[in-house]
C-alpha positions as CSV (number, residue, x, y, z in Angstrom):
1,X,0.2,-0.1,0.0
2,X,1.3,3.6,-0.7
3,X,2.4,5.9,1.5
4,X,-0.2,8.1,3.1
5,X,0.7,12.0,2.6
6,X,-0.9,14.4,4.5
7,X,-1.8,17.5,3.0
8,X,-0.8,20.5,4.7
9,X,-2.1,23.9,4.4
10,X,-1.1,25.8,2.0
11,X,0.7,29.2,2.9
12,X,2.3,31.5,0.1
13,X,5.9,33.2,0.6
14,X,5.4,36.7,1.6
15,X,7.3,40.0,1.5
16,X,8.3,41.6,4.7
17,X,5.6,44.3,4.1
18,X,3.2,41.3,3.4
19,X,3.6,40.0,6.9
20,X,3.1,42.9,8.8
21,X,0.4,43.7,7.1
22,X,-1.5,40.4,6.5
23,X,0.3,38.2,9.4
24,X,1.2,40.5,12.3
25,X,-1.3,43.2,12.9
26,X,-4.2,40.8,11.7
27,X,-3.2,38.6,14.9
28,X,-2.8,41.4,17.3
29,X,1.0,42.4,17.2
30,X,1.4,46.2,18.0
31,X,3.8,48.3,16.7
32,X,4.5,50.9,19.4
33,X,7.9,50.3,20.7
34,X,8.9,49.3,17.2
35,X,7.3,51.0,14.5
36,X,5.7,49.5,11.4
37,X,8.2,51.5,9.2
38,X,10.6,50.3,11.2
39,X,10.0,46.7,11.6
40,X,10.0,45.9,7.7
41,X,13.8,46.8,7.2
42,X,14.3,44.6,10.5
43,X,12.8,41.7,9.1
44,X,14.4,42.4,6.0
45,X,18.1,42.4,6.8
46,X,18.4,41.5,10.9
47,X,16.2,38.4,10.7
48,X,13.7,36.0,9.0
49,X,10.3,35.7,9.8
50,X,10.0,32.1,11.0
51,X,12.7,32.4,13.6
52,X,11.9,35.8,14.7
53,X,8.3,35.3,15.3
54,X,8.6,31.9,17.1
55,X,8.3,34.0,20.2
56,X,5.0,35.3,20.0
57,X,3.8,31.1,20.8
58,X,4.8,32.6,24.6
59,X,2.1,35.3,24.7
60,X,-1.5,34.5,25.7
61,X,-4.3,35.3,23.2
62,X,-7.7,37.1,23.9
63,X,-11.2,35.5,23.3
64,X,-10.8,36.3,19.5
65,X,-7.8,34.8,19.2
66,X,-5.3,38.1,19.1
67,X,-2.5,38.5,20.9
68,X,-2.6,40.1,24.1
69,X,-0.2,42.7,25.2
70,X,2.5,41.7,22.4
71,X,4.6,44.3,21.0
72,X,6.4,43.6,17.5
73,X,9.5,45.5,20.2
74,X,9.4,42.6,22.6
75,X,9.9,40.1,19.6
76,X,12.6,41.9,18.6
77,X,13.9,42.0,22.1
78,X,13.3,38.2,23.0
79,X,15.5,37.5,20.1
80,X,18.2,39.5,21.3
81,X,17.7,37.9,24.6
82,X,17.7,34.4,23.3
83,X,21.2,35.1,21.6
84,X,22.8,36.2,24.4
85,X,21.7,33.2,26.7
86,X,22.7,30.9,23.8
87,X,25.8,32.5,24.3
88,X,26.4,32.0,27.5
89,X,24.6,28.2,27.9
90,X,26.9,26.6,25.0
91,X,30.1,28.3,26.6
92,X,29.3,26.7,29.8
93,X,28.5,23.0,27.8
94,X,31.8,23.4,26.3
95,X,33.0,23.6,29.9
96,X,31.1,20.7,30.6
97,X,32.4,18.8,28.4
98,X,35.9,19.3,28.9
99,X,35.2,18.5,32.3
100,X,33.4,15.5,32.2
101,X,36.4,14.3,29.9
102,X,38.9,15.0,32.7
103,X,37.1,13.5,35.5
104,X,36.7,10.3,33.5
105,X,40.5,10.0,32.5
106,X,41.4,10.9,35.8
107,X,39.3,8.3,37.5
108,X,40.8,6.0,34.9
109,X,44.3,6.6,35.4
110,X,44.1,5.9,39.2
111,X,42.3,2.6,38.6
112,X,44.0,-0.5,38.9
113,X,41.3,-2.9,37.7
114,X,41.0,-0.9,33.8
115,X,43.2,-1.1,31.1
116,X,43.6,1.7,28.9
117,X,42.9,-0.2,25.7
118,X,41.0,-3.0,26.4
119,X,38.1,-0.5,27.9
120,X,37.6,1.0,24.5
121,X,36.4,-2.7,23.4
122,X,34.7,-3.1,26.3
123,X,32.6,0.1,26.1
124,X,31.8,-0.8,22.2
125,X,30.5,-3.9,22.7
126,X,28.2,-2.7,25.9
127,X,27.0,0.5,23.9
128,X,26.0,-1.9,20.7
129,X,24.5,-4.3,23.1
130,X,22.3,-1.9,24.9
131,X,21.6,1.1,22.3
132,X,21.7,-0.3,18.9
133,X,18.8,-2.4,19.7
134,X,17.2,0.5,21.6
135,X,16.2,2.8,18.5
136,X,16.7,2.3,14.8
137,X,18.4,5.9,14.8
138,X,21.4,4.6,17.0
139,X,23.7,2.9,14.7
140,X,26.6,0.7,16.1
141,X,29.7,2.6,17.1
142,X,33.2,0.9,16.0
143,X,36.7,2.3,16.1
144,X,37.1,2.8,12.8
145,X,33.9,4.7,12.5
146,X,35.4,6.7,15.2
147,X,39.0,7.6,14.1
148,X,37.5,8.4,10.4
149,X,36.6,11.6,11.9
150,X,39.9,12.4,11.9
151,X,40.8,11.5,8.3
152,X,40.9,15.2,6.9
153,X,44.2,16.6,7.4
154,X,42.3,19.8,8.5
155,X,40.6,17.7,11.3
156,X,42.2,18.2,15.2
157,X,41.9,14.6,15.5
158,X,44.2,13.9,12.6
159,X,47.4,13.5,14.6
160,X,45.6,10.6,16.7
161,X,44.1,9.4,13.7
162,X,47.4,8.2,12.1
163,X,49.4,7.2,15.3
164,X,46.0,4.8,15.4
165,X,46.2,4.0,11.8
166,X,49.7,3.5,12.2
167,X,49.0,0.9,15.0
168,X,46.6,-1.2,13.3
169,X,43.1,0.9,14.9
170,X,44.7,-0.5,18.4
171,X,43.7,2.8,20.3
172,X,43.5,3.9,24.1
173,X,40.6,5.6,26.1
174,X,42.6,8.5,25.8
175,X,42.7,9.2,22.3
176,X,39.0,7.7,21.5
177,X,37.8,10.0,24.0
178,X,38.7,13.1,21.8
179,X,36.9,12.0,18.9
180,X,33.4,11.3,21.2
181,X,30.6,13.5,20.5
182,X,29.0,14.6,23.8
183,X,25.8,11.8,23.0
184,X,28.9,8.8,23.1
185,X,30.3,10.7,25.7
186,X,27.3,10.5,28.4
187,X,27.0,6.7,27.3
188,X,30.8,6.2,28.7
189,X,30.2,7.9,31.5
190,X,27.0,5.9,32.4
191,X,28.6,2.7,31.1
192,X,32.1,3.4,33.0
193,X,30.6,4.7,36.7
194,X,27.9,1.8,36.5
195,X,30.6,-0.6,35.9
196,X,33.2,1.2,38.9
197,X,30.7,2.5,40.9
198,X,31.4,5.7,43.2
199,X,29.8,6.7,46.2
200,X,30.0,10.2,45.2
201,X,28.1,9.7,41.5
202,X,25.1,8.4,41.4
203,X,24.8,7.3,37.7
204,X,21.3,8.0,36.5
205,X,20.5,11.8,37.7
206,X,24.0,12.4,36.4
207,X,22.8,11.0,33.2
208,X,19.8,12.6,32.8
209,X,21.5,16.2,33.6
210,X,23.9,15.2,30.9
211,X,20.9,14.3,28.7
212,X,19.4,18.1,29.2
213,X,23.1,19.9,28.7
214,X,23.0,17.9,25.4
215,X,19.2,19.0,24.1
216,X,20.9,22.6,25.2
217,X,24.1,22.2,23.7
218,X,22.2,20.9,20.2
219,X,20.0,24.2,19.9
220,X,22.8,27.1,20.8
221,X,25.2,25.3,18.9
222,X,23.0,25.4,15.5
223,X,21.5,28.6,16.4
224,X,17.9,27.5,17.1
225,X,15.8,29.7,19.4
226,X,15.7,28.2,23.1
227,X,13.2,30.9,24.4
228,X,9.7,29.1,22.5
229,X,7.1,26.8,23.7
230,X,8.2,27.9,27.6
231,X,5.2,26.2,28.9
232,X,5.5,22.8,26.7
233,X,6.2,19.9,28.9
234,X,6.3,16.1,28.0
235,X,2.6,14.3,27.5
236,X,2.9,11.8,30.5
237,X,4.8,14.2,32.6
238,X,1.5,15.1,34.8
239,X,-0.1,11.5,36.6
240,X,-3.2,11.2,38.9
241,X,-0.8,11.1,42.1
242,X,1.4,13.7,40.7
243,X,4.5,14.3,38.6
244,X,5.5,11.3,36.6
245,X,8.9,10.1,38.7
246,X,11.0,10.0,35.8
247,X,10.9,13.7,35.1
248,X,12.3,14.4,38.5
249,X,15.9,14.7,39.1
250,X,17.4,14.0,43.1
251,X,20.3,16.2,42.3
252,X,17.3,19.1,41.0
253,X,15.0,18.3,44.0
254,X,16.7,20.1,46.4
255,X,16.9,23.2,44.6
256,X,13.3,23.2,43.5
257,X,12.3,23.1,47.1
258,X,14.5,25.8,48.4
259,X,14.5,27.9,45.4
260,X,10.7,27.9,46.2
261,X,10.1,27.0,42.1
262,X,6.7,26.2,41.1
263,X,5.8,22.8,40.3
264,X,4.1,23.8,36.6
265,X,7.1,24.7,35.6
266,X,9.8,22.0,37.3
267,X,9.1,19.4,34.1
268,X,8.5,21.9,31.3
269,X,11.5,21.2,28.4
270,X,13.2,24.2,28.6
271,X,13.2,24.9,32.2
272,X,14.5,21.6,33.5
273,X,17.3,21.4,30.7
274,X,18.8,25.3,31.5
275,X,18.3,24.2,35.3
276,X,20.3,21.2,34.5
277,X,22.9,22.9,32.8
278,X,23.1,25.3,35.7
279,X,23.8,22.4,38.1
280,X,26.1,20.4,36.1
281,X,28.2,22.9,35.5
282,X,28.1,23.6,39.1
283,X,28.9,20.3,40.1
284,X,32.0,20.0,37.4
285,X,33.1,23.7,38.4
286,X,32.6,23.7,42.7
287,X,34.4,27.0,43.1
288,X,32.4,28.8,40.4
289,X,31.5,32.3,41.1
290,X,30.9,35.8,39.7
291,X,34.2,36.6,40.2
292,X,36.4,33.8,38.8
293,X,34.0,32.5,36.3
294,X,33.1,34.8,33.1
295,X,30.0,32.6,32.8
296,X,28.8,33.0,35.8
297,X,29.3,36.8,35.8
298,X,27.5,36.4,32.3
299,X,24.7,35.0,34.3
300,X,24.5,37.4,37.0
301,X,24.6,40.6,34.5
302,X,22.1,39.1,32.4
303,X,19.4,38.6,35.3
304,X,20.3,42.2,36.3
305,X,19.5,43.5,33.0
306,X,16.2,41.4,32.9
307,X,15.3,43.2,36.5
308,X,15.4,46.6,35.1
309,X,14.9,46.4,31.5
310,X,11.6,48.5,30.2
311,X,11.5,46.5,27.0
312,X,11.2,43.0,29.0
313,X,7.5,41.8,28.4
314,X,5.8,41.3,32.0
315,X,2.4,40.8,31.4
316,X,-0.1,38.1,29.4
317,X,3.1,35.7,28.8
318,X,5.1,32.8,29.7
319,X,8.1,34.5,29.6
320,X,8.0,36.5,32.9
321,X,6.8,33.4,34.8
322,X,9.5,31.6,33.3
323,X,12.6,34.1,33.8
324,X,11.2,34.6,37.4
325,X,11.8,30.6,38.3
326,X,14.8,30.6,36.0
327,X,16.4,32.6,38.4
328,X,15.2,31.4,41.5
329,X,16.9,27.9,40.4
330,X,20.3,29.8,39.4
331,X,20.2,31.9,42.9
332,X,19.7,28.5,44.7
333,X,22.3,26.0,43.0
334,X,24.8,29.2,43.0
335,X,24.1,30.6,46.8
336,X,23.0,34.0,45.4
337,X,20.6,34.6,48.5
């Protein structure tokens, strides 16, 4: 039987002028902070409609399905705020990746039960047995697939690639780890610390923080907006007796309680993922504070700017609620109170 194709409503392309006249204004978007004549050049030269207007989904509508209190200027401002937040979070997650690698290799170097070469084969066998059967999207991994990432002479891993090829693909974990993507690094962390347990590492909640941080990393690295659908949460998050336990991370629960984080936001996608990034960064950089860590200083400055910013939307939207709780969780994790 042939594949059934759902016919979506056809939408014709529109110029910036047509978007303002036929889409934004009829849906209640105002042009008081940013005038209409200034909005059109913005859409022409500085941004594109789909990415820019995605922020409108955080604003509420009235009974006539028109936006309440949504000015074009708020969309411009949220776009700039999103860009700044993405930059900070991406830099934090790059540090997180580095520190996870450092922690793993430090543990291996002091672990007499681990051979640096055998652990590579053990990990690959474990990964393929566990994950390749779990999802059709997760392909089997191999040493060959890892090291070919360094095949190009312009690759940062080209030197390792040459050495490993000369050594008949005999590779140590301290070499392989340089080829790992964050997802593969997360799986190695889970495999290793499940096999060689440490009392200070509770593997499932740590891995949950990594998964959330990975989502943020992928979005930020591809320049995708973060501040969209801020009230969205998994369809199975709410059970009859409360929040589904799979969405309750033990490493965040004390912060939620002490920070008095509103329950409806604790399990929303963006809040959980950004809070997880804050927590994981703190765990791996225990002494991080505004005076010695530029990213903590940047977050401090961002939250302070929002408090005094006249262009920050405060009514009839999910943005203000989101940032109020995000600052609370940040303050508790970094003891800012």
